[in-house]
Steps between C-alpha positions, in 0.01 A plus 500: 500500500401639161417258220810592296719424802314173545574400144867575558536356850203280583574254221873509533671229303227475237555555130275393214218252558343370181234253404652227292364191333845344473784518748763753401289685246385855568188668371408867505232614741352819633419392853635758741637250750694321228695801383870533579562685824799711590726295725650688791816372672403510867218345694312724740730546797217494750233238444297534818161349561300685234158370575187608683440318830191284518275740687203261485684240709348453843800300612823675400611828343824354362334338200401585146215333310483471121176334392517308173256731323706808594801392295602672178389321186642490147318303230687489169308210353794260501595604855285558807713638782389611844740710705512507879739796473543783248627365171504640147165671428373429850628782721389537861740707714367326811584157359855516369641212703497324836844555646742355244228300325456708185281297262238229537330431169235234448529416128297293253657460153310358201619192316818550296536863606748668731752771576772549237859579590525780755767615749518519877772613739553513877186312596427155644223346287305194609241312295256248647288308244144419606376329183643404162857527377715814466799494263804713587805607299765752605826667399701262720397210281244357740203325339239343721133422550343543843173347621294489818727377776802683358656821631707722268737778606716754317747742651506768229809671643709680238241422235318214335256461211245223493174390345204310637239314301206270556645167387160363406260624234188331636492633857586809699796529733444658841787618716604746767787735419669658801774763517710568809758777533848341550742578783792500256521695176666399175551136589566243227167400343381151587211265428372206698192284535400212720215251523348455844279224636155651536422236763761668723272802542187306600391646834843655544698797373756395239797733457549580132747791521762639737823706500706186557652298215489175698151545643174354372366652178663754274707790633517873429714800590272619779408405857168358386322170559203367301275211603208320336233314694210278390272489802192293573200665662566559869877466474699756700857605421733731687766688307793649692678799349851402393667840537418789730357798312351291222133496411285234333274542200251215467337429164205263501533293184174318567253436779439695818717564805513726803824676595518728801123509521468607135292270277650461153375346176645396163763742366478731802827645626576576864817659637605502863807635679638567850417145610707193586242244393176473305226239531322370191164324528357324194128584498465278195746298294759759399828562322709788633828671408693675778768752402722624783703805393693786664280803554780756446834512324 
């Protein structure tokens, strides 16, 4: 895919991102990734795998490894963002997405700063705070602050504008922003957030997201399941794939684990598909995020 096509298709649903010292205010900037992009009406009809298999694996060929240091990086002073997949100025045609998992950004936002009002459409957007407090406002009238232990979700659907800001001026906010392609287009926009007991993920996998309204965690318009685990050294977990044809992308928030014979460290990403179950061994105390998603449309 050429870069111009990436800007049109790879960041579908994105409009203007701006640095803002106060929620709702917009300032001019000349950062390429913050410029308004042309919005096209249709998502790519064929998503596919779009990744390079992990040829260094001595165990399995149905994996992909993204070491932490290989991620794209954008440092704008007020924002440090590291991209597991192509995003904005970071363009790698071999790392556009993992199945229907389109974006995994690891963001650090300075005190009092944030993203001014910007639009999204036809994307499921999940935010997971790791430190600090993130303030949210949107065109549906939602106003909220999320902290570690909270999970936030937006179904952009027919279109939504929102802003995000570091609530505090004396500390950074760290959070993961994740985009998943939906299985339904032009749904009514919606916002939700929940607070989960972090103790419920100690040496177990806590479900934080599913396609089911009445299931544990938040829900989205996609056959996807997310789990968080806080594992002590030596703990072993088995994760069983929920739906045939899905793959799992593991993101190591902290610590060290081994999955499918592959040793992984902090902020490493590891995708695996064509399996029914994966085994996770905590080589040291670790926090891990598992994202099960369809591999094709």
